[in-house]
Steps between C-alpha positions, in 0.01 A plus 500: 500500500303180535355360187207255488350304210178290511414196300253215502179661416258354243149378425350247735155376574311573840619251765855469344825583656775733383843594643647838426860558535695824580865512446679768687854633460686800638729601787403436862200292389475360841390836644192513273152359555334352182130556427238379260222732370246458239279738285190398313361711228323796624612445860770634724814302564446278786759366742514123519773431747864524587801302627834586626808284406547414860140386539442729794246692282226298342155617429209452262172680462190326641333494153741241373605338832469123479542505125810698435841452660821711488832338525871578435809315387786693629751298303326591180406857598161405404154551647191299407139568517316159498137547400244215550136474437511794258187695446398735209536786757867423533562591147733796492853622416719386790795697595802434714661784685763559769517744781778580745429320821498816701266679264145468408492588129556253221720671247660223293238356274502228233305512154228273631374170382140444373274237669173417327247274651222365288168378662 
């Protein structure tokens, strides 16, 4: 069972940057793809992007492309979500999750980290 834990959220001003960290652990971690999601109050959870440990899978949604970057540090079993030029609309609880590389469903979730962006 893969376990993930997010950190790095906080209160920032519009235009600021923030880096979220997802620490992963568990057996056969290399076979998992790591994803970032976010959920704003009153809205459905939204997929932000994902990355595989090999780097062969890397994607990010168009709504944040050019501002957000997903990367991984295999030596630290850590995935990052670098967020630049933050907007108030980016405010949400951000979740890290893992899925088996052959599957489509993310079923290993963290507790989330709150990102608040003031205008």
